[in-house]
C-alpha positions in Angstrom: 26.0 62.3 82.1 24.0 59.0 82.5 21.4 59.3 85.3 19.1 56.4 86.2 17.8 55.2 89.5 18.1 51.5 88.8 19.8 49.5 86.1 18.8 46.6 83.8 22.1 44.7 84.2 24.9 44.8 86.7 28.0 43.3 85.0 30.8 42.1 87.4 34.3 41.2 86.5 37.3 40.2 88.7 40.1 42.1 86.9 40.6 45.4 85.1 41.5 43.5 82.0 38.2 41.7 82.0 36.3 45.0 82.7 38.0 46.6 79.7 36.9 43.7 77.5 33.3 44.5 78.5 33.4 48.3 78.3 35.0 48.2 74.8 31.7 46.8 73.4 29.3 49.2 75.2 27.9 52.3 73.4 29.2 54.8 76.0 30.1 54.9 79.6 31.0 57.2 82.5 32.8 56.5 85.7 30.8 56.8 89.0 32.2 56.4 92.5 29.9 55.1 95.2 30.8 53.7 98.6 34.5 53.8 97.7 34.1 51.6 94.6 34.3 52.8 91.0 31.5 51.7 88.7 31.1 52.3 85.0 27.6 53.4 83.9 26.7 52.6 80.3 23.9 52.0 77.8 23.1 49.7 75.0 20.1 49.7 72.6 18.4 46.4 72.4 17.0 45.0 69.2 13.4 45.8 70.3 14.4 49.4 70.9 14.7 49.2 74.7 17.5 51.4 76.1 19.4 49.0 78.4 21.0 50.6 81.4 24.1 48.9 82.7 26.7 49.2 85.4 30.0 47.5 85.3 32.1 46.8 88.4 35.6 45.3 88.7 36.4 43.5 91.9 40.1 43.8 92.6 40.0 42.0 95.9 39.5 38.3 96.7 37.6 36.4 99.4 34.1 35.4 100.0 33.4 38.0 102.7 34.7 40.9 100.6 32.7 39.7 97.6 29.5 39.2 99.6 29.8 42.8 101.0 30.2 44.2 97.5 27.3 42.1 96.3 24.9 43.5 98.9 26.1 47.0 98.0 25.6 46.4 94.3 22.0 45.3 95.0 21.2 48.2 97.2 22.9 51.0 95.2 21.9 49.9 91.7 18.8 47.7 92.2 19.6 45.6 89.0 17.0 43.5 87.2 19.7 41.0 86.2 23.4 40.3 87.2 26.0 38.9 84.9 29.4 37.7 86.0 31.8 37.6 83.1 35.6 37.2 82.6 38.3 34.7 81.7 39.0 31.1 82.9 42.8 30.7 82.8 44.5 28.0 84.8 46.9 25.1 84.2 45.5 21.8 82.9 42.8 23.1 80.6 43.0 21.3 77.2 44.3 23.6 74.5 41.4 22.7 72.2 39.1 24.7 74.6 41.1 27.9 74.0 38.9 30.7 72.8 35.6 29.0 73.7 32.9 30.5 75.9 31.3 28.7 78.8 27.8 29.5 80.2 27.1 28.0 83.6 23.7 26.3 83.4 23.7 25.2 87.0 25.6 26.2 90.2 26.0 23.8 93.1 26.9 25.3 96.4 28.1 23.6 99.6 27.9 20.2 97.9 24.1 19.9 97.7 22.5 23.3 97.1 21.6 23.9 93.5 21.0 27.3 91.9 19.6 27.9 88.5 20.6 30.9 86.4 18.1 33.3 85.0 16.1 31.3 82.5 15.5 34.3 80.3 19.1 35.2 80.1 20.3 31.6 79.7 17.9 30.9 76.8 19.0 34.0 75.0 22.7 33.2 75.7 22.4 29.7 74.2 20.7 31.2 71.1 23.2 34.0 70.6 25.6 33.3 67.7 29.2 33.2 68.7 31.5 34.8 66.1 34.5 37.1 66.0 33.2 39.7 63.6 32.8 42.2 66.4 35.9 41.2 68.4 38.4 44.0 68.2 41.6 42.0 69.0 43.3 39.5 66.7 43.2 35.8 67.6 46.5 35.0 69.4 48.8 32.2 68.5 47.5 28.8 69.6 43.9 29.7 69.2 43.4 27.7 66.0 39.7 26.9 66.0 36.6 29.0 65.7 35.1 29.7 69.2 32.3 27.4 70.4 29.6 28.2 73.0 29.8 25.6 75.7 27.7 25.1 78.8 28.9 23.8 82.1 28.2 23.0 85.7 29.7 25.2 88.3 30.6 22.9 91.2 32.4 23.8 94.4 34.3 26.6 92.9 35.0 24.8 89.6 33.2 24.4 86.4 32.9 21.1 84.6 32.9 22.0 81.0 30.9 20.0 78.5 32.2 19.9 75.0 29.5 19.7 72.3 31.0 19.2 68.9 28.6 21.7 67.2 26.4 24.5 68.3 23.2 22.6 67.6 24.1 20.0 70.3 24.9 22.5 73.0 21.9 21.8 75.1 22.6 18.1 75.4 24.9 16.9 78.2 28.1 15.2 77.2 31.3 13.9 78.9 33.2 16.2 81.2 36.5 17.0 79.6 38.0 19.7 81.7 37.7 21.3 85.1 38.6 25.0 85.4 38.3 27.5 88.1 35.1 29.5 87.8 36.4 32.9 88.9 34.0 34.8 91.1 32.3 31.7 92.3 32.1 33.1 95.8 30.4 36.1 94.5 27.8 34.0 92.6 26.9 32.1 95.8 26.6 35.3 97.7 24.3 36.7 95.1 22.1 33.6 95.1 22.0 33.5 98.9 21.1 37.2 99.1 17.8 36.2 97.7 17.2 39.7 96.3 18.5 39.4 92.8 15.8 38.6 90.1 18.3 36.8 87.8 21.9 35.8 87.4 24.1 34.4 84.7 27.8 33.4 84.5 29.6 33.8 81.1 33.3 33.0 80.9 35.9 32.8 78.1 38.4 29.9 78.3 42.0 31.1 77.9 43.9 27.8 78.2 47.2 29.5 77.6 50.5 27.9 78.1 51.4 30.4 80.9 48.2 31.0 82.9 47.9 34.6 84.0 51.1 35.6 82.1 50.0 35.5 78.4 48.5 39.0 78.2 47.6 38.7 74.5 45.6 35.6 75.1 43.9 37.0 78.2 43.0 40.3 76.4 41.6 38.4 73.5 39.4 36.2 75.7 38.2 39.1 77.7 37.3 40.9 74.5 35.5 37.8 73.2 33.5 37.6 76.4 32.6 41.3 76.3 31.5 41.1 72.7 29.3 38.1 73.3 27.8 39.7 76.4 26.9 42.9 74.6 25.3 40.9 71.7 23.4 38.7 74.2 22.0 41.8 76.0 20.8 43.3 72.8 18.8 40.2 72.0 17.0 40.1 75.4 13.3 41.1 75.4 13.6 43.5 78.2 10.0 44.6 78.0 8.3 41.2 78.4 10.7 38.4 79.6 12.6 40.2 82.3 11.0 41.1 85.7 11.0 44.9 86.6 13.4 46.1 89.3 12.4 45.0 92.7 10.3 47.4 94.8 12.2 49.6 97.1 11.8 48.8 100.8 9.5 50.8 103.0 10.8 53.9 104.7 12.2 53.3 108.1 10.4 55.1 111.0 11.2 56.0 114.6 10.3 52.6 116.0 12.8 51.0 113.6 15.5 53.3 114.9 14.6 52.6 118.5 14.7 48.8 118.0 18.1 48.9 116.1 19.7 51.2 118.7 18.4 49.0 121.6 19.4 45.6 120.1 22.5 46.2 118.0 25.0 46.2 120.8 28.6 45.5 119.9 27.6 44.7 116.4 27.7 48.5 115.6 31.3 48.0 114.8 30.6 45.4 112.1 27.8 47.6 110.7 30.1 50.6 110.6 32.7 48.4 108.7 30.0 47.4 106.2 29.2 51.0 105.4 32.9 52.0 105.4 32.4 54.6 108.1 35.7 56.5 108.2 37.8 56.6 111.4 37.4 60.4 111.9 33.6 59.9 112.0 33.8 57.0 114.4 36.0 59.1 116.8 33.1 61.4 117.6 30.7 58.6 118.4 29.9 58.9 122.1 31.0 55.9 124.1 28.1 53.8 125.1 25.9 55.4 122.5 27.6 54.3 119.3 24.5 52.7 117.8 22.6 56.0 118.1 25.5 57.9 116.6 25.8 55.3 113.8 22.1 55.6 113.0 22.5 59.4 112.7 25.5 58.8 110.4 23.5 56.4 108.2 20.6 58.9 108.0 22.9 61.8 107.1 24.7 59.8 104.4 21.6 58.3 102.9 22.4 54.7 103.9 19.2 53.6 105.7 17.7 52.0 102.5 20.6 49.5 102.6 20.3 48.8 106.4 18.3 45.5 106.2 20.8 44.0 103.7 23.7 45.2 105.9 22.2 43.7 109.0 21.7 40.4 107.3 25.3 40.5 106.1 26.7 40.9 109.6 24.6 38.1 111.0 21.7 40.0 112.5 18.9 38.5 110.3 16.3 39.0 113.1 16.8 42.7 113.0 16.9 42.8 109.3 13.6 40.9 109.1 11.9 43.4 111.5 12.8 46.3 109.2 11.1 44.9 106.1 7.8 43.7 107.7 
């Protein structure tokens, strides 16, 4: 059984097919259920001998709020040093010549003006990782006629403008935009950046460009496998001892005055806080009317959720309470 209090990398996919493409290239993994979500714990040995601890999560649901809630929980439960979103870009209108290529987002633009840079350490390694099919376990499907290229792109308002360098040596230079494809999990990326508690983040996606987006399973499986293979190879090349920050320090322990303030000021938001922590209905039924905040604090203490309370309060819009708990 793999036991580790924090992880080096949290890998997030949107579908089970994408998750399988990642897990296939990890040395070993076990399933762990936390907060009603199934994670896969795994390990890889980096080139410098560092044993890299990973957790892989598949998000089956859509929507920014659901994703943001999952994001906060990932950060609190696993305390990752880096987060990687990986998967498959597959939508109508993508030029067929892009099929089987990989896209690394080198800039994310949110809300039209806010820009977010990916982890420089991961991005540099990604752009220097050779892309080849020797470790890909699935055969190249029909229509994927060219060797895969590593591209880089700008994630903009939920889409990624893909730049198409004609050879790997030119991949750092900007060139004309030739396609726009949905960058799956964009809402999650923005939630991670806005959380402000993740040391580094990278987006790596394989371009499917199939004739029947979402229906060509052979093409989708191949692209998910290609992305998983590249991700594993990139992780092995990272200098985890020197170039990656250590896990963030855990928050200070909460004390009696913290409880008193939360209970006094939470008010009707106890419902939203209970929703965040997935408090089951049978536990809520025994909360005394008018004293729900006190009962919820007791539930959080009993179920070891207090460490995640500041993040949860920020998520439900009570930033002033969250700030008071971390000072």
